[in-house]
Structures are given as C-alpha cells and as structure tokens.
VMD Tcl script that draws the C-alpha trace (Angstrom):
set ca {
  {98.98 32.28 -29.95}
  {100.59 33.84 -26.90}
  {102.20 37.18 -27.62}
  {105.67 37.19 -26.09}
  {106.16 40.51 -24.32}
  {109.21 42.69 -24.91}
  {110.86 43.89 -21.72}
  {113.42 46.67 -21.68}
  {115.86 47.42 -18.89}
  {118.53 50.12 -18.76}
  {120.83 48.21 -21.12}
  {118.87 45.20 -22.37}
  {115.94 44.20 -24.50}
  {114.32 40.86 -23.71}
  {112.49 39.75 -26.82}
  {111.08 36.67 -28.53}
  {113.62 34.42 -30.18}
  {113.64 34.78 -33.93}
  {115.59 33.35 -36.83}
  {117.81 36.46 -36.65}
  {119.17 35.13 -33.33}
  {120.00 31.66 -34.55}
  {123.63 32.04 -35.65}
  {124.68 33.68 -32.37}
  {122.51 31.27 -30.34}
  {123.98 28.23 -32.10}
  {127.51 29.56 -31.53}
  {126.77 30.05 -27.82}
  {125.42 26.49 -27.49}
  {128.42 25.07 -29.40}
  {130.81 26.62 -26.86}
  {131.71 24.05 -24.16}
  {132.37 26.84 -21.66}
  {128.82 28.15 -22.17}
  {127.11 24.77 -21.80}
  {129.18 23.12 -19.07}
  {126.66 24.01 -16.34}
  {123.48 23.48 -18.39}
  {121.63 20.20 -19.02}
  {124.09 17.35 -19.44}
  {126.93 19.85 -19.89}
  {127.61 18.94 -23.51}
  {127.69 21.53 -26.31}
  {124.99 21.31 -28.97}
  {125.40 21.00 -32.73}
  {123.39 23.30 -35.03}
  {120.47 20.90 -35.39}
  {120.05 20.58 -31.64}
  {120.56 24.33 -31.14}
  {117.64 24.85 -33.54}
  {115.56 22.36 -31.54}
  {116.50 24.18 -28.34}
  {115.40 27.52 -29.75}
  {112.14 26.00 -31.03}
  {111.49 24.45 -27.61}
  {112.02 27.83 -25.92}
  {109.48 29.42 -28.27}
  {107.03 26.56 -27.83}
  {107.28 26.85 -24.06}
  {105.57 30.25 -24.31}
  {102.63 28.65 -26.14}
  {102.30 25.74 -23.72}
  {102.87 27.55 -20.42}
  {102.28 31.24 -21.15}
  {105.81 32.16 -20.09}
  {109.32 31.27 -21.15}
  {112.78 32.40 -22.09}
  {113.66 35.54 -23.98}
  {116.52 36.31 -26.31}
  {118.62 38.91 -24.50}
  {119.87 41.72 -26.71}
  {122.02 44.72 -25.94}
  {119.50 47.57 -26.27}
  {121.79 50.01 -28.09}
  {123.33 47.63 -30.63}
  {120.64 44.94 -30.92}
  {123.42 42.35 -30.52}
  {122.34 38.97 -29.12}
  {124.13 38.37 -25.81}
  {122.27 35.41 -24.29}
  {119.00 34.04 -23.01}
  {117.08 34.63 -19.80}
  {113.67 33.80 -18.47}
  {111.35 31.22 -17.00}
  {111.38 27.52 -17.69}
  {109.36 24.52 -16.55}
  {109.38 21.74 -19.10}
  {108.01 18.33 -18.25}
  {110.04 16.68 -15.49}
  {111.36 19.94 -13.98}
  {111.10 20.19 -10.20}
  {109.70 23.75 -10.14}
  {109.36 27.00 -12.09}
  {112.96 27.94 -12.90}
  {114.55 31.32 -13.52}
  {117.54 30.69 -15.77}
  {120.13 32.54 -17.80}
  {122.99 31.86 -20.18}
  {125.36 34.41 -21.67}
  {127.76 34.39 -24.57}
  {131.38 34.40 -23.40}
  {132.00 38.03 -24.42}
  {128.91 39.20 -22.48}
  {129.89 37.72 -19.12}
  {131.11 39.87 -16.26}
  {129.10 43.00 -17.17}
  {126.05 42.45 -14.93}
  {123.79 41.48 -17.82}
  {122.69 38.19 -16.22}
  {121.60 39.98 -13.06}
  {119.86 42.78 -14.98}
  {117.99 40.43 -17.31}
  {117.14 37.89 -14.60}
  {115.80 40.63 -12.32}
  {113.42 41.75 -15.09}
  {112.34 38.14 -15.74}
  {111.75 37.52 -12.03}
  {109.65 40.68 -11.74}
  {107.64 39.48 -14.75}
  {107.13 36.09 -13.05}
  {105.70 37.56 -9.87}
  {103.63 40.19 -11.69}
  {102.19 38.01 -14.49}
  {102.54 34.32 -13.56}
  {101.90 34.65 -9.79}
  {103.86 31.63 -8.54}
  {104.36 31.08 -4.82}
  {108.05 30.70 -5.57}
  {110.59 30.57 -8.37}
  {113.85 28.61 -8.26}
  {117.21 28.70 -9.98}
  {118.84 25.30 -10.50}
  {122.58 25.89 -10.32}
  {125.31 23.29 -10.76}
  {127.47 22.95 -7.67}
  {130.61 24.49 -9.24}
  {128.87 27.43 -10.95}
  {130.02 30.22 -8.61}
  {129.11 32.99 -11.08}
  {125.46 31.90 -11.23}
  {125.37 31.54 -7.45}
  {126.46 35.19 -7.18}
  {123.70 36.24 -9.58}
  {121.09 34.27 -7.60}
  {122.19 35.90 -4.33}
  {122.10 39.39 -5.91}
  {118.50 38.67 -6.90}
  {117.60 37.77 -3.32}
  {117.68 34.00 -3.81}
  {118.44 31.73 -0.88}
  {119.87 28.24 -1.22}
  {117.18 25.87 0.02}
  {118.62 22.44 -0.78}
  {120.86 20.42 -3.08}
  {119.37 17.84 -5.46}
  {120.66 15.38 -8.03}
  {119.25 16.77 -11.28}
  {120.04 15.68 -14.82}
  {123.00 13.68 -13.56}
  {124.68 16.36 -11.47}
  {124.65 17.84 -8.01}
  {122.48 20.95 -8.25}
  {121.85 23.79 -5.81}
  {118.27 25.00 -5.55}
  {118.04 28.75 -4.98}
  {114.56 29.98 -4.07}
  {112.94 33.38 -4.67}
  {109.64 34.46 -3.16}
  {107.32 37.24 -4.29}
  {107.62 40.69 -2.75}
  {105.81 40.83 0.58}
  {106.07 37.07 1.08}
  {106.52 36.16 4.71}
  {108.01 32.86 5.75}
}
mol new
graphics top color blue
foreach p $ca { graphics top sphere $p radius 0.5 }
foreach p [lrange $ca 0 end-1] q [lrange $ca 1 end] { graphics top cylinder $p $q radius 0.2 }
display resetview
C-alpha cells in the first residue's frame, strides 16, 4: 500500500481522502457550477461521487501519486481537491483542482496546486505536467498562469475544447 503523504501549506492541509470527506465531496460534485468544467460537465449523484472518491484513492495505489482532499488547516473543513491525475486515456500527467463554491476566490487553488506541483517535480520526476482547462474556464487559466504554466495547444478532450497548460521542472531549459 502506498502511503499518501500529508502536505501542509500556510493555510491548507492536503491529505488522503477519507469517509469523513464524503458528505462535503458529494455536495461539491452535485453542484452544477462546480462540475461544469470537469469531465462531461454534468453533476454527479451520491453513488458516482463515491466512485469518484474511490477512484482518486485507487489512483495513488496504481500510479504512486494522485489527488488530495484539500482542508483548511485551522478548521479542518473540506474545501476541495487538488493533485495529480493520469487515468487511462489521459493525454499526460495532469495537475488539477476543484473547489467548493464558498472556497473560491481566496487563492486556495493556487496555494494547493503549487504544493502539488512541487511534489510532482520532487517525487514523481516528470519531464512536464499539464493542466487541462476547458476553454471558458478563465479562473483556472489564471491559476495555471500564476503557477508558471504556459498554454501549449488546444485539444478536443472528453467532448470539449480544452486548453493544455504546460509546466516544466525548475531549471528546465527549452
């Protein structure tokens, strides 16, 4: 079994998903505003939210990296997910994030994604990491740019036009 590391930032704790996160996670995935830029854009019912959470945990076992539950460090409150993702059929190692509606606009996505990206380059050692961002998702584009991502191309992915933002490890020279 892979031990999922806990990462702490100034305000956040990135930790393994657990049953304690399920109610808040299911509520986030049931919110159409939260899911409109992810997958097929449709919200998930509780059964499929459970499957999603189980898949995120299983990804750690299969790949040795994955997504974390993002908690506010002081309160322990679940505020979203962030981390690395490359299930079968994905074009590359993806850095992704999703926040509950009340957690948006506070810099949490940038803070959590920066920690996950540092983990990727320190522990996974990829030549690059990408963020797959739907064409109308301006907020995620801003996060990707703050992290140093550069738009490389646009692809049709999971039925929608998707921007590919690329990150390279520190010291990488094009």
